[in-house]
C-alpha positions in Angstrom: 125.2 73.2 220.8 125.6 76.5 218.9 124.2 79.4 220.8 122.0 81.5 218.5 120.4 84.9 219.4 118.1 87.4 217.8 118.5 91.2 217.6 116.2 93.3 219.8 115.1 95.2 216.7 113.7 92.0 215.0 111.1 91.9 217.8 108.2 94.3 218.4 109.3 97.6 219.8 106.4 98.5 222.1 106.4 95.5 224.4 107.9 94.8 227.9 111.2 93.0 228.4 109.2 90.1 229.9 107.2 89.8 226.7 110.4 90.1 224.6 112.1 87.2 226.5 109.1 85.1 226.1 108.9 85.7 222.4 112.6 84.9 221.9 112.1 81.7 223.9 109.0 80.9 221.8 111.1 81.4 218.6 113.9 79.1 219.9 116.6 81.6 220.6 119.2 81.4 223.4 119.6 85.1 223.8 118.7 88.6 222.7 121.2 91.4 221.7 119.9 94.6 223.2 119.9 97.8 221.3 121.2 101.1 222.7 121.2 103.3 219.6 121.3 107.0 219.0 117.7 107.7 219.9 117.0 109.5 223.2 114.6 106.6 224.0 117.2 103.9 223.9 120.0 106.1 225.3 117.8 106.7 228.3 118.3 103.1 229.2 121.7 103.9 230.5 120.1 106.0 233.3 117.7 103.3 234.4 117.5 103.1 238.3 118.9 99.9 240.3 115.3 99.0 240.8 114.5 99.0 237.0 117.7 96.9 236.4 116.7 94.5 239.1 113.4 93.9 237.6 115.1 93.3 234.1 117.5 90.9 235.7 114.6 89.1 237.4 112.6 88.9 234.1 115.7 87.6 232.3 116.5 84.9 234.9 112.9 83.7 235.0 112.7 83.4 231.2 115.8 81.4 230.7 116.8 83.7 227.9 119.7 86.0 228.5 120.8 89.4 227.2 124.2 88.3 225.9 125.4 91.5 224.3 124.5 95.1 223.7 124.6 96.8 220.4 125.9 100.2 221.3 125.4 102.3 218.2 124.7 105.5 220.2 128.2 106.7 219.2 127.0 107.3 215.7 125.4 110.5 217.1 128.0 111.1 219.7 131.3 109.8 218.2 134.7 109.6 219.9 136.3 111.1 216.7 134.0 114.3 216.6 135.6 117.7 216.1 133.0 118.8 218.7 134.6 118.5 222.2 131.2 118.2 223.9 130.3 115.3 221.6 133.6 113.7 222.5 132.7 114.0 226.2 129.3 112.6 225.5 130.8 109.7 223.8 133.0 109.0 226.8 130.0 109.3 229.2 128.0 106.9 227.1 130.7 104.3 227.1 131.2 104.8 230.9 127.5 104.3 231.6 127.2 101.3 229.2 130.1 99.5 230.9 128.4 99.9 234.3 125.0 99.0 232.8 126.5 95.8 231.4 128.2 94.9 234.5 125.1 95.3 236.6 123.2 93.0 234.2 126.0 90.4 233.8 126.2 91.2 230.2 129.6 90.2 228.8 130.0 92.0 225.5 129.4 95.5 224.3 129.4 95.7 220.5 131.1 99.0 219.6 130.2 100.7 216.4 133.4 101.1 214.4 132.9 104.7 213.3 135.4 107.4 214.0 132.6 109.9 212.9 129.4 109.2 211.1 127.8 112.5 210.4 131.0 114.5 210.1 134.0 114.6 207.7 136.7 112.0 208.4 140.3 113.1 209.0 143.5 111.9 210.7 142.3 113.8 213.7 139.1 111.8 213.9 141.0 108.7 213.8 143.4 109.7 216.4 140.5 110.8 218.6 138.7 107.5 218.1 141.9 105.5 219.1 142.3 107.7 222.2 138.6 107.3 223.1 138.9 103.5 222.7 142.1 103.3 224.9 140.2 104.9 227.8 137.2 102.8 227.2 139.1 99.6 227.3 140.7 100.5 230.6 137.3 101.2 232.0 135.8 98.0 230.6 138.7 96.0 232.0 137.9 97.1 235.5 134.5 95.4 235.2 135.5 92.4 233.0 133.3 93.6 230.1 134.5 93.0 226.5 134.3 95.8 224.0 134.0 94.1 220.6 134.2 96.4 217.6 131.8 95.7 214.8 132.9 95.5 211.2 130.9 98.2 209.6 129.0 99.7 206.6 131.7 102.4 206.7 135.1 102.5 205.2 136.8 103.5 208.5 136.2 99.9 209.9 135.1 97.7 207.0 137.5 94.9 207.5 139.0 92.8 210.3 142.5 94.0 209.0 141.5 97.5 210.0 140.4 96.3 213.4 143.7 94.6 213.8 145.6 97.9 213.1 143.8 99.3 216.3 144.3 96.1 218.3 148.0 96.4 217.8 147.8 99.8 219.5 145.5 98.8 222.3 146.8 95.4 223.5 144.2 94.2 225.9 142.0 91.0 226.0 139.1 93.4 226.6 139.2 94.7 223.2 138.0 92.2 220.5 136.0 92.1 217.2 132.5 91.3 216.2 132.5 90.6 212.4 129.2 91.0 210.4 129.2 88.5 207.6 127.1 90.9 205.5 129.4 93.9 206.0 132.5 91.9 205.5 131.2 90.5 202.2 129.8 93.8 200.8 133.2 95.5 200.3 134.9 94.4 197.0 138.4 94.8 198.5 137.7 92.1 201.3 138.2 88.4 200.9 135.8 87.5 203.8 137.3 84.0 204.4 140.8 85.4 204.7 139.5 88.3 207.0 138.0 85.6 209.4 141.1 83.6 209.4 143.3 86.6 210.1 141.1 87.7 213.1 139.9 84.4 214.5 141.8 84.8 217.7 139.9 88.0 218.4 136.3 87.1 217.5 133.7 87.3 220.2 130.5 86.9 218.2 129.1 86.7 214.6 126.3 88.7 213.0 124.3 86.7 210.4 123.0 89.3 207.9 122.8 89.5 204.1 123.9 92.6 202.1 124.0 93.9 198.5 127.6 94.7 197.5 129.4 98.0 197.1 130.2 98.4 193.4 131.4 101.2 191.1 127.6 102.0 190.5 126.2 101.3 193.9 126.8 102.3 197.5 125.5 98.8 198.4 122.7 98.0 200.9 123.6 96.9 204.5 120.3 96.2 206.0 116.8 94.8 205.2 118.2 92.5 202.4 116.3 89.2 202.4 118.6 86.2 203.3 119.7 84.5 200.2 119.2 87.5 197.9 122.5 89.3 198.8 126.2 88.6 198.2 127.0 86.6 201.3 128.3 83.0 200.8 126.9 81.9 204.2 127.7 78.2 203.7 131.3 78.8 202.7 131.9 81.3 205.5 130.2 79.1 208.1 132.5 76.1 206.9 135.4 78.4 207.2 134.5 79.3 210.8 133.9 75.8 211.7 137.4 74.8 210.4 138.9 77.6 212.4 137.1 76.1 215.4 135.0 79.1 216.1 132.6 78.1 218.9 131.2 81.6 219.9 127.7 82.9 219.4 125.7 83.7 216.3 123.3 86.6 216.2 120.6 87.0 213.5 120.4 90.6 212.7 117.0 91.8 211.4 115.0 94.9 211.6 111.4 93.6 211.7 110.2 95.5 214.9 107.6 97.4 213.0 106.4 94.4 210.9 103.0 92.8 211.6 104.6 89.6 210.2 107.7 89.6 212.2 107.5 85.9 213.4 107.0 84.8 209.8 110.1 86.8 208.8 112.2 85.5 211.6 111.0 81.9 210.8 112.1 82.5 207.1 115.6 83.6 208.2 115.9 80.5 210.5 114.7 78.2 207.7 117.4 79.7 205.4 120.3 79.9 207.9 119.8 76.8 210.1 120.3 74.2 207.3 123.6 76.0 206.4 124.8 76.1 210.0 124.1 72.3 210.2 125.8 71.6 206.9 128.8 73.5 208.1 129.0 71.3 211.2 127.2 73.3 213.9 124.7 71.6 216.1 121.6 73.7 216.0 118.4 72.9 217.8 
């Protein structure tokens, strides 16, 4: 049975984790991907007390819905590649806390945003600093048995699995892997998404299901809030490709409906679009 999860930001923001688990279960999902983004509010989760974490664990185990992964996008604000030494140090601190946080909650995968820098100018120096930061981070993650999985991004620095593999060749560890987003892979005209998946299949921990509008000479593309079926992703073709490659990892529906009054209808519409394609590709979906 394929394990399918929902992104935390698809569910209402102002609810408890107990309520969030209950909603995910009601909607038929196996797990939630937690967001630790660049906002102070979500970064503060990394400083939760042992009592708060124990309560979250209890709520999670009682619900039967797990937190399978963390989307750690806080490094957009505090990137490893920053020219600001204080931001570099903050990046390392965030990663150190995130690994310990994941370990305490038995979360297996931390999705790392594949940005050397986001708000600064890119350079060879920012690339070097990113690689050095990841080398240290992988050593820390290995101590706790936590996998760091770099997402293929909406950014030229890490917009293909091939670019991830360039980093992987320099950091040879089973605790550094890749988290492809089918939308992001498909949006860049230089990518052949099927070939990308074939080249990286040995390193893929999880798959994001999301549609995108493509990058063209006249458009920077659109990497979120694209209704499923209206973008450029050939979901059926790529899912058949993954099935042929014997990919048996998790799938995560990535949506940003946390402020929508109709979030349940939007999530059901996504399921109604994606699940028939998963089944046709050969995946057993409830």
